[in-house]
Each structure stands twice: as structure tokens, then as C-alpha cells.
BAKETOR-772128 format. One line per field, with one value per residue (C-alpha): residue number from 1; residue in three letters; x, y, z. Coordinates in nm, 2 decimals. Layout:
% BAKETOR-772128
num <- (NUM;...)
residu <- (ALA;...)
xx <- (X;...)
yy <- (Y;...)
zz <- (Z;...)
***
This chain:
% BAKETOR-772128
num <- (1;2;3;4;5;6;7;8;9;10;11;12;13;14;15;16;17;18;19;20;21;22;23;24;25;26;27;28;29;30;31;32;33;34;35;36;37;38;39;40;41;42;43;44;45;46;47;48;49;50;51;52;53;54;55;56;57;58;59;60;61;62;63;64;65;66;67;68;69;70;71;72;73;74;75;76;77;78;79;80;81;82;83;84;85;86;87;88;89;90;91;92;93;94;95;96;97;98;99;100;101;102;103;104;105;106;107;108;109;110;111;112;113;114;115;116;117;118;119;120;121;122;123;124;125;126;127;128;129;130;131;132;133;134;135;136;137;138;139;140;141;142;143;144;145;146;147;148;149;150;151;152;153;154;155;156;157;158;159;160;161;162;163;164;165;166;167;168;169;170;171;172;173;174;175;176;177;178;179;180;181;182;183;184;185;186;187;188;189;190;191;192;193;194;195;196;197;198;199;200;201;202;203;204;205;206;207;208;209;210;211;212;213;214;215;216;217;218;219;220;221;222;223;224;225;226;227;228;229;230;231;232;233;234;235;236;237;238;239;240;241;242;243;244;245;246;247;248;249;250;251;252;253;254;255;256;257;258;259;260;261;262;263;264;265;266;267;268;269;270;271;272;273;274;275;276;277;278;279;280;281;282;283;284;285;286;287;288;289;290;291;292;293;294;295;296;297;298;299;300;301;302;303;304;305;306;307;308;309;310;311;312;313;314;315;316;317;318;319;320;321;322;323;324;325;326;327;328;329;330;331;332;333;334;335;336;337;338;339;340;341;342;343;344;345;346;347;348;349;350;351;352;353;354;355;356;357;358;359;360;361;362;363;364;365;366;367;368;369;370;371;372;373;374;375;376;377;378;379;380;381;382;383;384;385;386;387;388;389;390;391;392;393;394;395;396;397;398;399;400;401;402;403;404;405;406;407;408;409;410;411;412;413;414;415;416;417)
residu <- (MET;ALA;LYS;LYS;SER;VAL;ARG;THR;LEU;ASP;VAL;ARG;GLY;LYS;ARG;VAL;PHE;LEU;ARG;ALA;ASP;LEU;ASN;VAL;PRO;LEU;ASP;ALA;SER;CYS;LYS;VAL;THR;ASP;ASP;ARG;ARG;ILE;ARG;GLY;PHE;LEU;PRO;THR;LEU;GLN;ASP;VAL;LEU;GLY;ARG;GLY;GLY;ARG;ALA;VAL;VAL;ALA;SER;HIS;LEU;GLY;ARG;PRO;GLU;GLY;LYS;ASP;PRO;ALA;ALA;ASP;ALA;LYS;PHE;SER;LEU;ARG;PRO;VAL;ALA;GLU;ARG;MET;GLY;GLU;LEU;LEU;GLY;ARG;PRO;VAL;LYS;PHE;ALA;GLY;LYS;VAL;ILE;GLY;THR;ASP;VAL;GLU;ALA;GLN;VAL;ALA;ALA;LEU;LYS;ASP;GLY;GLU;VAL;LEU;LEU;LEU;GLU;ASN;VAL;ARG;PHE;HIS;LYS;GLY;GLU;ASP;ILE;ILE;ASP;LYS;ALA;LYS;LYS;ASN;PRO;ASP;GLY;LYS;LEU;THR;PRO;GLU;GLN;ASP;ALA;LYS;ARG;VAL;GLU;LEU;ALA;GLN;GLY;LEU;SER;ARG;LEU;ALA;GLU;GLN;TYR;VAL;ASN;ASP;ALA;PHE;GLY;THR;CYS;HIS;ARG;LYS;HIS;VAL;SER;MET;TYR;ASP;VAL;PRO;ALA;MET;LEU;PRO;THR;GLY;THR;ARG;ALA;MET;GLY;TYR;LEU;VAL;GLU;LYS;GLU;LEU;LYS;TYR;LEU;GLY;GLU;ALA;LEU;SER;SER;PRO;LYS;ARG;PRO;PHE;VAL;ALA;VAL;LEU;GLY;GLY;ALA;LYS;VAL;SER;ASP;LYS;ILE;LYS;VAL;ILE;GLU;ASN;LEU;LEU;GLY;LYS;VAL;ASP;GLN;ILE;LEU;ILE;GLY;GLY;ALA;MET;MET;PHE;THR;PHE;TRP;ALA;ALA;GLN;GLY;LYS;GLY;VAL;GLY;LYS;SER;LEU;CYS;GLU;HIS;ASP;LYS;LEU;ASP;LEU;ALA;ARG;SER;LEU;LEU;ASP;LYS;GLY;ALA;GLY;LYS;ILE;VAL;LEU;PRO;THR;ASP;ALA;ILE;CYS;ALA;THR;GLU;LEU;ARG;THR;GLY;LEU;PRO;THR;GLU;ILE;VAL;THR;GLY;GLU;VAL;PRO;ALA;HIS;LEU;MET;GLY;LEU;ASP;ILE;GLY;PRO;ARG;THR;ARG;GLU;ALA;PHE;ALA;ARG;ILE;VAL;THR;GLU;ALA;ASN;THR;VAL;VAL;TRP;ASN;GLY;PRO;LEU;GLY;ALA;PHE;GLU;THR;GLU;PRO;PHE;ASP;ALA;GLY;THR;HIS;GLY;VAL;ALA;LEU;ALA;MET;ALA;LYS;ALA;THR;ALA;ARG;GLY;ALA;VAL;THR;VAL;ILE;GLY;GLY;GLY;ASP;SER;ALA;ALA;ALA;VAL;GLU;LYS;ALA;GLY;LEU;ALA;ASP;LYS;VAL;SER;HIS;ILE;SER;THR;GLY;GLY;GLY;ALA;SER;LEU;GLU;PHE;LEU;GLU;GLY;LYS;LYS;PHE;GLY;PRO;ILE;GLU;VAL;LEU;ASP;ASP;ALA)
xx <- (11.04;10.98;11.01;11.12;10.82;10.81;10.74;11.15;11.25;11.40;11.18;11.28;11.42;11.45;11.29;11.05;10.93;10.57;10.45;10.08;9.79;9.53;9.37;9.04;8.71;8.65;8.30;8.25;8.36;8.67;8.56;8.67;8.36;8.49;8.80;8.85;9.19;9.30;9.20;9.36;9.70;9.65;9.77;10.13;10.10;10.00;10.29;10.55;10.43;10.38;10.74;10.85;10.96;10.90;10.66;10.68;10.38;10.36;10.09;9.91;9.54;9.39;9.54;9.63;9.77;10.01;9.88;9.67;9.74;9.38;9.21;9.48;9.39;9.09;9.40;9.52;9.60;9.55;9.16;9.32;9.57;9.26;9.08;9.39;9.45;9.04;9.14;9.44;9.34;9.66;9.77;9.87;10.09;10.05;10.37;10.20;10.47;10.64;10.97;11.24;11.42;11.09;10.95;11.30;11.30;10.93;11.09;11.38;11.12;10.94;10.97;10.96;10.59;10.47;10.36;10.38;10.19;10.37;10.14;10.03;10.34;10.15;10.19;10.61;10.62;10.87;10.63;10.49;10.74;10.77;10.43;10.46;10.79;10.60;10.45;10.78;10.90;11.15;10.97;11.25;11.31;11.40;11.70;11.42;11.23;11.50;11.63;11.27;11.24;11.64;11.53;11.24;11.40;11.62;11.45;11.24;11.52;11.67;11.36;11.40;11.64;11.41;11.12;10.81;10.58;10.22;10.04;9.98;9.76;10.04;10.29;10.28;10.39;10.77;10.67;10.95;10.81;10.77;11.05;11.36;11.30;11.39;11.65;11.85;11.85;12.08;12.01;11.84;11.61;11.34;11.01;10.65;10.38;10.09;9.85;10.10;10.22;9.83;9.79;10.09;9.98;9.63;9.71;10.03;9.90;9.61;9.79;10.13;9.96;9.59;9.34;9.15;8.94;9.10;8.84;8.83;8.58;8.64;8.38;8.41;8.39;8.64;8.79;9.14;9.19;9.18;9.35;9.68;9.50;9.34;9.64;9.79;9.55;9.47;9.75;9.68;9.29;9.05;8.79;8.73;8.39;8.37;8.05;8.02;8.01;8.32;8.09;7.93;8.29;8.30;7.92;8.01;8.31;8.11;7.91;7.59;7.42;7.47;7.26;7.33;7.61;7.90;8.13;8.49;8.44;8.81;8.90;8.70;9.00;9.15;8.84;8.88;9.19;9.16;8.81;9.08;9.33;9.12;8.86;8.73;8.83;8.66;8.30;8.09;7.73;7.44;7.22;7.13;6.92;6.87;6.67;6.69;6.91;7.08;6.79;6.62;6.25;6.24;6.10;6.38;6.43;6.62;6.81;6.92;7.07;7.13;7.05;6.77;6.91;6.70;6.83;7.13;7.28;7.33;7.38;7.44;7.10;6.92;7.06;7.42;7.38;7.28;7.55;7.83;7.71;7.71;8.06;8.18;8.04;8.21;8.56;8.84;8.98;8.78;8.98;8.72;8.80;8.53;8.14;7.92;7.70;7.61;7.55;7.53;7.19;6.93;6.79;7.09;7.29;7.15;7.45;7.68;7.51;7.46;7.81;7.89;7.67;7.80;8.15;8.03;7.89;8.27;8.42;8.19;8.30;8.64;8.75;8.99;8.82;8.98;8.82;9.07;8.96;8.79;8.46;8.44;8.50;8.25;8.01;8.07;8.08;7.72;7.62;7.71;7.92;8.26;8.34;8.22;8.49;8.87;9.02;8.94;9.24;9.29;9.42;9.19;9.50;9.77;9.58;9.47;9.85;9.94;9.70;9.90;10.18;10.40;10.67;10.65;10.93;10.84;10.80;11.11;11.33;11.25;11.49;11.42;11.31)
yy <- (10.13;9.81;9.75;9.41;9.20;9.05;8.73;8.73;8.79;8.52;8.56;8.25;8.33;8.68;8.99;9.12;9.50;9.51;9.92;9.84;10.06;9.97;10.25;10.13;10.26;10.17;10.23;10.35;10.03;10.03;9.74;9.72;9.84;9.76;9.53;9.54;9.71;9.45;9.17;9.39;9.32;8.95;8.81;8.99;8.88;8.54;8.51;8.62;8.40;8.10;8.10;8.13;8.49;8.65;8.96;9.29;9.49;9.86;10.11;10.40;10.51;10.81;11.13;11.12;11.45;11.37;11.60;11.38;11.02;10.92;11.09;10.92;10.62;10.59;10.55;10.23;9.95;9.70;9.62;9.58;9.35;9.15;9.13;9.01;8.72;8.64;8.67;8.49;8.20;8.25;8.47;8.83;8.95;9.31;9.59;9.83;10.10;10.19;10.17;10.08;9.80;9.62;9.59;9.50;9.23;9.11;9.14;8.92;8.65;8.61;8.26;8.17;8.20;8.47;8.82;9.13;9.44;9.72;10.05;10.32;10.45;10.81;10.79;10.89;11.25;11.19;10.97;11.24;11.51;11.63;11.73;11.93;12.11;12.26;12.50;12.63;12.98;12.79;12.49;12.27;12.05;12.22;12.05;11.92;11.80;11.60;11.43;11.28;11.17;11.01;10.86;10.69;10.57;10.44;10.29;10.10;9.97;9.80;9.58;9.51;9.30;9.33;9.57;9.58;9.86;9.73;10.07;10.23;10.50;10.67;10.61;10.99;11.10;11.04;10.95;10.75;10.42;10.46;10.66;10.69;10.30;10.13;10.43;10.27;9.90;9.76;9.71;9.41;9.34;9.63;9.52;9.62;9.38;9.24;9.53;9.80;9.59;9.58;9.94;10.01;9.77;9.90;10.29;10.26;10.09;10.30;10.59;10.44;10.23;10.23;10.06;10.31;10.49;10.59;10.79;10.96;11.05;11.34;11.46;11.65;12.02;12.16;12.25;12.34;12.00;11.85;12.09;11.91;11.58;11.72;11.89;11.56;11.36;11.60;11.45;11.06;11.04;11.05;11.24;11.38;11.37;11.64;11.61;11.69;12.06;12.10;12.13;12.48;12.64;12.56;12.66;12.97;13.01;12.99;13.27;13.03;13.13;12.85;13.03;12.90;12.61;12.56;12.72;12.83;13.19;13.29;13.02;13.09;13.21;12.88;12.67;12.89;12.80;12.44;12.40;12.60;12.34;12.06;12.14;11.83;11.62;11.78;11.70;11.87;11.80;11.97;11.93;11.91;11.83;12.12;12.18;12.46;12.27;11.96;11.73;11.43;11.47;11.82;11.91;11.87;12.04;11.95;12.26;12.23;12.61;12.81;12.75;12.97;13.17;13.03;12.67;12.47;12.19;11.87;11.62;11.54;11.57;11.26;11.39;11.41;11.07;10.89;11.08;10.96;10.61;10.56;10.71;10.50;10.20;10.20;10.30;10.02;10.20;10.40;10.58;10.76;10.97;11.16;11.16;11.32;11.44;11.45;11.07;11.04;11.20;11.06;11.15;11.31;11.00;10.88;11.07;10.87;10.56;10.55;10.58;10.30;10.10;10.15;10.14;9.76;9.70;9.79;9.58;9.27;9.31;9.33;9.73;9.78;10.02;10.17;10.35;10.62;10.54;10.78;10.91;10.74;10.39;10.46;10.54;10.23;9.97;10.19;10.04;9.69;9.72;9.67;9.33;9.46;9.68;9.62;9.76;9.97;10.17;10.17;10.52;10.83;11.12;10.87;10.81;11.14;11.21;10.95;11.09;11.42;11.18;11.29;11.06;10.85;10.88;10.55;10.35;10.52;10.41;10.05;9.81;9.72;9.43)
zz <- (8.55;8.68;9.06;9.25;9.36;9.70;9.51;9.45;9.75;9.99;10.29;10.53;10.82;10.77;10.94;10.68;10.74;10.54;10.52;10.49;10.45;10.77;10.78;10.89;11.00;11.40;11.56;11.89;12.07;11.87;11.64;11.30;11.05;10.72;10.65;10.29;10.32;10.58;10.34;10.04;10.22;10.30;9.96;10.06;10.42;10.34;10.11;10.32;10.63;10.41;10.26;10.63;10.66;11.00;10.94;11.10;11.01;11.00;10.93;11.02;11.13;11.10;11.23;11.58;11.75;12.02;12.22;12.46;12.47;12.62;12.27;12.07;12.19;11.92;11.68;11.79;11.58;11.85;11.69;11.37;11.48;11.64;11.29;11.09;11.36;11.26;10.92;10.89;11.11;11.33;11.60;11.54;11.79;11.88;11.98;12.23;12.10;11.74;11.83;12.13;12.34;12.44;12.05;11.91;12.17;12.07;11.68;11.79;11.94;11.59;11.46;11.11;10.99;11.25;11.22;11.46;11.41;11.55;11.71;11.46;11.32;11.37;11.73;11.68;11.57;11.31;11.06;10.88;11.04;10.65;10.62;10.91;10.80;10.48;10.76;10.85;10.71;10.47;10.41;10.59;10.86;11.20;11.37;11.63;11.33;11.15;11.50;11.51;11.17;11.23;11.57;11.38;11.07;11.27;11.53;11.22;10.99;11.34;11.31;10.91;10.68;10.43;10.34;10.13;10.04;10.00;10.09;9.82;9.98;10.12;9.80;9.74;10.09;10.18;10.53;10.75;10.74;10.34;10.25;10.49;10.60;10.30;10.16;10.50;10.39;10.15;9.77;9.68;10.02;9.89;9.73;9.65;9.78;9.56;9.63;9.53;9.18;9.10;9.12;8.93;8.66;8.63;8.66;8.49;8.19;8.18;8.08;7.94;7.67;7.70;7.43;7.28;7.23;7.62;7.82;8.16;8.37;8.62;8.90;9.24;9.37;9.22;8.89;9.08;9.25;8.88;8.67;8.69;8.62;8.34;8.18;8.18;8.05;7.78;7.57;7.65;7.62;7.36;7.56;7.92;8.08;8.28;8.59;8.95;9.08;8.90;8.58;8.70;8.69;8.31;8.28;8.43;8.22;7.92;8.04;8.16;8.50;8.76;9.04;9.38;9.25;9.38;9.17;9.15;9.03;9.08;8.88;8.53;8.33;8.43;8.34;8.00;7.91;7.97;7.73;7.49;7.53;7.57;7.27;7.11;7.39;7.71;7.74;7.96;8.06;7.86;8.14;8.51;8.76;9.00;9.38;9.61;9.86;9.86;10.06;9.99;9.89;9.72;9.39;9.10;8.80;8.50;8.38;8.00;7.97;8.28;8.61;8.79;9.08;9.33;9.24;9.30;9.03;9.22;8.96;8.54;8.38;8.20;7.88;7.97;8.21;7.88;7.66;7.88;7.95;7.54;7.52;7.86;7.73;7.39;7.53;7.58;7.87;8.13;8.45;8.68;8.95;9.17;9.19;8.87;9.17;9.53;9.50;9.90;9.86;9.66;9.35;9.27;9.28;8.92;8.71;8.93;8.90;8.50;8.48;8.71;8.53;8.20;8.32;8.44;8.07;7.90;8.16;8.06;7.70;7.77;7.86;8.11;8.40;8.65;8.96;9.15;9.50;9.71;9.68;9.32;9.50;9.76;9.49;9.30;9.63;9.70;9.31;9.41;9.11;9.30;9.15;8.81;8.72;8.64;8.95;9.25;9.36;9.75;9.77;9.65;9.69;9.57;9.28;9.18;9.22;8.99;8.71;8.75;8.66;8.97;9.08;9.41;9.62;9.81;9.47;9.35;9.64;9.63;9.42;9.02;8.90)
***
């Protein structure tokens, strides 16, 4: 169901709480080393500021443990505020806390067109308390945990008159700033930002109304990580191309030797079941690039049958690379999640690079090509092809769960269009 867009909110003079994903890498001196997520959020922020909104921005950064303030200091969002100000060309005020009377005073002092970035929301123990509660014997929040959740939800909601979700990377988590805060605000005030809107457009349309042929490319290490994706996609796609280390679990399920390759030997029945369900749709590699270990400069061997006991498979082989590239190039919708080999180490990046080139060619002739974030996005960036595909998702885990067909609470809680 379509959700309300930030463009339809009357933001002038209003306190607009914007949940962003500013989880960017910092170097040893706490300087932002990759500002793509900040840049991706700017269209939403600039729109709110340009129309006279008073922006209160919240995000997480890393995984602070909350035990040692000195150790957690490296997760402060202060450097992000500085970089955001440079990109905006205007000052970004910074709150040294997440909630409290001091923060409320800073928010109250905002003028139209001004922005305040809150400190890392995960500095408050309530933010991701729902994840921690899963470790409890009954899987439910304890009274103490629920009190933390309520404290943060009420504290953040007091800062907001309107709410905008532009943090797709955490939309699969019912964290307080993602779910509880908008749930506490009135109907008509809860919208999605332009980044989330774009994610839902490309991922949603790929699954619901794809231009055919529709091809999914799935890589990564484990079949168990992709089982729900494969099962959900089988009824939607024309073909699923399998690569990455999980190919060897499928090979082993077919009775092939896999040598020292990564393989989930306890998932062979699962792999056989998926092959039965996906007969005619699941396409496995016919060859692999192997070496004695994962290291640059070692002799490699192309294996077309079984992997010898002393070798490990580290990439799809040239025959498979050509076959996959041909299928992808001829497709009209392609969704890709997971690298096809150990792409960080040459020469085991050839398969991933080859498919990335094929996706660029498909895009150039009008196909819709979607990269599912995470390592897939990193691989496309490494290949220099990020601007040659239709869309690169900002959320690896979120895009994976979206492909599994899961509902996202932080999206569902927003107002319908």
C-alpha cells in the first residue's frame, strides 16, 4: 500500500522529526571517510528546510555497548553533524544528548529552516531494546526494559510535530525511533522521505510488477541465509542464478565433491528441496575458480566437475560467468543480492565483476536493475559501475528481508497516501 510522502506534509514552522540512516564509517581521528549515506539523505532534509520546516534529525551509528562512555565516544554523531553542515552549506546544530530538558530547549529554539542533529540514538538503552529482549527466556520485554523503551519514545515524541522515515537500512527493525515514535504521533503527520520512497519503488515494483524476463542473482556464503529469499522469489522470477560460496552446498547436494570449499553440509537436504522446487528456474554454476587458499598470487585452477580435496572454490568459473552475463544482459528486470565470489581478493572478483558489467549493459538498454545493498553494493562500487545501474539499495539486511517478502513495521506505521 502506498504511503504518505514528505512532499505532502505542510512543514512550515513545524518541528519535523527525521529518522535518517547516517551510520557512516569514521577513521581513527573521527573523520567521515564515506559520506554517501549523508548525501543520500540530503534531498529529504533540504526539502524540509527549504519549505520552512524545523528539522530534528535522529540516527544511529555503530553498536555502542553502553558500558564504557569513553569506549562509546567513537560512536558519537558529532563528526556527522560537521560533514552534514559542509554538504548543506549551512550550520547543523548538534545536541550532545538523545533526550532530556536540554535537548527540548535546543529544539524549541530552532527557527524555520534550521536543523538539529541528535546524538546517537543507540546511546540510550531503549532504542534497540526490542532486539535485546529476544534473548530473554520468554522473548518478551522485562518491566525494566519496557520502562527504557517508553522513556525514550516519550522523550523523542516530545520533540516532534511531524515524523519522516528516511532510514531504509533500519526499516526491518522495530526500534523506538523507527516505530514507537511515529506510532505516538497523530494520523496525517507520519510520512516517508525520498530515499525510502525510492527504495520501495524499485524493490517493490521489481517484486510486484516486473518487466520480464525477471532474473534474480543470489550470492553469499550460506544457503541458510538465502532460503526465504529463494522460496519467495521462485513464484515471481523467471530464473535465479546462484553463485558465491553457497553454490558448493548445492553442488554437494548433487553429490559432487567440494574439497575445502565453504559448504553447509548440514543443509544438503534443504538444498535438494530447493532444487526440486526450483526445477527449471534455479541455475547453478557449471565451473569454479579454485586455489589452495584465499590469497592473491596463488596458482588457480578451473574446475568443471568436482573440487579436488586440496582445493577450495573461490569464484564462479569463466563458462558460468559468460552464461550468467548473457542471461542478465537479456533480462528486463534484475535483482542482485550477494557477491558471486571472494570479490575482495583478486583474481576471485572476476565473476562478480562480470555480472556487474552485464547489469550495466542491461540498464543501458532499458532494463530495471536493482542491487540489494551490502557486499553487492560494495562490489558494484569497486567495479566503478554504481552509476550504471538503476538503483543501489542503502540497506543490505533490509533489502534481503524485503526480498523475503517480510512486512516492515516502521513502514506499516506510516500514514497511507
